C-alpha positions in Angstrom: -29.4 -19.7 3.4 -27.4 -16.6 2.5 -24.8 -16.3 -0.3 -21.6 -14.6 0.6 -18.4 -14.0 -1.3 -15.6 -16.5 -0.6 -12.6 -14.9 1.0 -9.5 -14.9 -1.2 -6.5 -17.0 -0.3 -3.0 -15.7 0.4 -1.4 -16.5 -3.0 -4.1 -14.8 -5.2 -4.0 -11.8 -2.9 -0.2 -11.7 -3.2 -0.5 -11.9 -7.0 -2.9 -9.0 -7.0 -0.6 -6.9 -4.8 2.4 -7.7 -7.1 0.4 -6.6 -10.2 -0.4 -3.2 -8.6 3.2 -2.9 -7.5 4.5 -3.7 -11.0 2.2 -1.1 -12.5 3.4 1.5 -10.1 7.1 0.6 -10.7 6.5 0.6 -14.4 5.2 4.2 -14.2 8.0 5.2 -12.0 10.7 3.9 -14.3 8.9 4.8 -17.6 8.3 8.4 -16.5 11.9 8.8 -15.4 13.1 8.6 -19.0 11.1 11.8 -19.8 13.0 13.8 -17.2 16.4 12.1 -16.8 19.2 11.6 -19.3 20.6 8.2 -18.4 23.5 8.4 -20.7 24.9 11.5 -19.1 23.3 10.9 -15.6 21.7 14.3 -15.7 18.2 15.8 -15.4 17.0 17.6 -18.5 15.6 20.2 -16.1 16.1 20.4 -12.4 12.4 21.5 -11.8 11.3 18.4 -13.6 12.7 16.4 -10.7 10.3 17.9 -8.2 7.4 17.6 -10.7 8.3 13.9 -11.1 8.1 13.3 -7.4 4.7 15.0 -7.2 3.5 12.9 -10.1 4.7 9.8 -8.4 2.7 10.7 -5.2 -0.4 11.4 -7.3 -0.2 8.2 -9.3 0.4 6.2 -6.1 -2.8 7.6 -4.6 -4.7 7.0 -7.8 -3.7 3.4 -8.0 -4.4 2.5 -4.3 -7.1 4.9 -3.2 -9.0 6.7 -5.9 -9.4 3.8 -8.4 -10.7 1.3 -5.7 -13.2 3.9 -4.4 -14.6 4.7 -7.9 -14.7 1.1 -8.9 -16.3 0.0 -5.6 -13.5 -2.3 -4.4 -11.2 -3.0 -7.3 -7.6 -2.1 -7.9 -6.1 -3.1 -11.3 -4.5 -6.1 -9.7 -7.7 -7.1 -7.9 -9.7 -6.8 -11.1 -7.2 -9.0 -13.1 -7.2 -11.6 -10.3 -11.1 -11.4 -10.1 -11.0 -10.2 -6.5 -12.6 -7.2 -4.8 -12.8 -5.4 -1.4 -16.0 -5.6 0.5 -17.2 -4.5 4.0 -17.5 -6.9 6.9 -21.0 -7.8 7.8 -21.1 -5.6 10.9 -19.5 -2.6 9.3 -22.0 0.2 8.8 -19.6 2.7 7.2 -19.8 3.5 3.5 -17.7 1.3 1.3 -15.7 4.3 0.1 -14.7 5.1 3.7 -13.8 1.4 4.4 -11.6 1.4 1.3 -10.0 4.7 2.3 -9.3 3.4 5.8 -7.9 0.2 4.4 -5.6 1.8 1.8 -4.5 5.0 3.5 -1.9 3.6 5.9 0.7 2.6 3.3 -0.4 5.2 0.8 0.3 8.0 3.3 3.5 6.3 4.5 4.9 6.3 1.0 3.6 9.8 0.3 5.7 11.0 3.3 8.7 9.0 2.1 8.5 10.5 -1.4 8.1 14.0 0.1 11.2 13.4 2.1 13.1 12.4 -1.0 12.0 15.8 -2.5 13.1 17.7 0.7 16.4 15.9 1.6 17.7 14.9 -1.9 18.4 17.7 -4.3 18.5 17.0 -8.1 22.3 17.5 -7.9 22.7 14.9 -5.1 20.5 12.5 -7.2 22.7 13.0 -10.2 25.9 12.4 -8.1 24.4 9.2 -6.6 23.3 8.0 -10.1 26.7 8.7 -11.7 28.7 5.6 -11.0 31.8 7.0 -12.8 31.8 10.3 -10.8 35.2 11.7 -9.7 33.7 13.5 -6.7 32.1 11.2 -4.1 29.1 12.2 -2.0 30.0 14.1 1.2 28.9 13.0 4.6 25.9 15.4 4.7 24.7 14.2 1.3 25.0 10.6 2.4 23.1 11.3 5.6 20.3 13.1 3.7 20.2 10.2 1.2 20.0 7.6 4.0 16.9 9.2 5.7 14.3 8.3 3.0 16.2 5.2 2.1 16.0 3.7 5.6 12.3 4.7 5.9 11.6 3.0 2.5 13.2 -0.2 3.8 11.1 0.0 7.1 7.9 0.7 5.2 8.6 -2.2 2.8 9.3 -4.6 5.7 6.1 -3.4 7.5 4.0 -3.9 4.3 5.6 -7.4 3.9 4.4 -8.3 7.5 0.9 -7.1 6.7 0.9 -9.3 3.5 2.1 -12.3 5.5 -0.7 -11.9 7.9 -3.1 -12.8 5.1 -1.7 -16.4 5.1 -3.7 -17.3 8.2 -6.3 -20.0 8.0 -9.2 -17.6 8.4 -7.8 -15.5 5.4 -8.3 -12.3 7.4 -5.2 -10.2 7.6 -4.2 -7.3 9.8 -5.3 -4.7 7.2 -8.7 -6.5 7.0 -9.2 -6.2 10.8 -8.1 -2.6 11.1 -10.4 -1.4 8.3 -13.4 -3.7 8.8 -13.1 -5.2 5.3 -12.5 -8.5 3.4 -10.7 -9.3 0.2 -13.0 -11.8 -1.6 -13.5 -13.5 -4.9 -15.7 -11.2 -7.0 -17.9 -14.1 -8.4 -17.3 -17.0 -6.1 -19.9 -17.6 -3.3 -20.6 -20.0 -0.5 -23.9 -20.6 1.3 -24.1 -19.7 4.9 -27.1 -20.3 7.2 -28.6 -17.1 8.7 -28.0 -18.2 12.3 -24.3 -18.7 11.5 -23.7 -15.3 10.0 -22.6 -13.9 13.4 -19.7 -16.3 13.3 -18.2 -14.4 10.4 -18.2 -11.1 12.2 -14.9 -10.0 13.8 -15.8 -8.7 17.3 -13.4 -6.8 19.5 -12.3 -8.7 22.6 -13.5 -7.2 25.8 -10.7 -7.1 28.3 -11.5 -7.0 32.0 -9.1 -5.7 34.5 -8.5 -7.9 37.6 -10.5 -6.9 40.6 -8.4 -5.9 43.6 -9.8 -6.0 47.0 -8.3 -3.2 49.1 -9.8 -4.3 52.3 
């Protein structure tokens, strides 16, 4: 018999995801008070706007990539929920690479989106959008620039939601697990598996055969 970690169910994985998300949102909102005067709807310094976006990108990568790699499979949310990321049985890559492959998709998508915020939305446009009592509305070009990262953010959120929903399947293996060759499991809950059944746990690619055509 071999002891293996029990795969985590959908709800506990969702809870861990929400914890990580709330930590990130907490940093985003909390740090904004250091650079933005909410009473006057103005930045204390326009350069701080760009520094703030860069800090958001760094923190986002720290939360979802760097911390899991250094802790060997834990984000803050996973640690609180007593879960961790492990390799699939047939995956011979290093755990750090598996974690990077697993986390990079949405980390890089959000990195691009925040970079687009920095490119298309100037501090002045941000101030105008934040000032609800403004006398001068946003012009069409400003609205267009504001809509680009906003629409991409909505699409990324929807895609991430679909990936999260894929964890609700009976086998508890989501799309992100399959793409990265990983599992999200309980850190200290195990089940006994017979050695001859271990191959049943391995996700194998389906070999597709093209139909044979007789040209004679």
